[in-house]
C-alpha angles and dihedrals in degrees: 000000000000090000092055089047093051094043094049093052092043093052092046093054089044095053091044089054091047095049089049089054091054091065137248103292117135119246090250089056097054117122121229090264095048089051093051091050091048092050090048091051092051090053094046092049090061091056100076094047096051099039099054092168092060120085116264093234091063089073099036099050095056091053091054090047092053092047091048088052092050093050092047095048089046088054091049089049089059089063104030120064096189093051090047092053089047096049102035101023121217135275120270126218109226097169122031126179088345095307125115114237100221095174091056090045090056090048092054090041087237116150128207090256091060090049095049090046096053091045089055090053086058090053091253110133098163118061090201084072094064124092098173135007122184126189105220124216089256093058094255121132119231114201130197112193124213113272090247090054100047126105115266112253131199091254089057087060094042090247126151106202121195119268110272122195130188116274112261114232110231101174127028115186094334093315122117118228099216095183091061091045087055093046091055091043091246130134135217089244090057090050096048090049089050091052092047087059086063092042092250138134126209093252090056093057121096097181137354129178142163126219130215089270093058098253117148121218120197127185114188123216118251113263111249112260111254118215126204121222115239112236 
């Protein structure tokens, strides 16, 4: 029983490490090659937990060989256009200038229900609003609306809004992020003083951030639930 427990934990952390080495792409963004590698790793990971009489390394080494091959081929794809097209494929235009490309849809074995379903996922419910729709290599559908159906932007109104940056997190779950404080030219003492103004301590802060306008946002942790003993 102890052997099974140890092997399961070891394989779990090994697979976790291997998947981290493969990169940060989401499952829906995996190429065909990445997906094949992921499936093979999952199959290999089961082997050491089922065949207890086999050495553990016989399941671990193939996983690292696969991820090494994946990293190597991904590197080659950066420099070889032919290999990149072979491994990842290429996007397919399904709607061009408002017209459905039926021939391309048949080539991709992509029916009209698939098209309408993915358009709805993009909040497009009328195909007349679409100028271009491109099926990406990941299977996602990219949609370009007709110019009369797009949202109005400040540029359309000849406006020049002020620069806006993403808010910088300062505290995460009670822990200060010193690199962000340094980036903003602030100090831990300043942060603690600001929290005291709201009657808070660092340990009681779930999240705190500052936007580009200098506004401080603070979210307090929930107070622990107190239970009363029944007498």
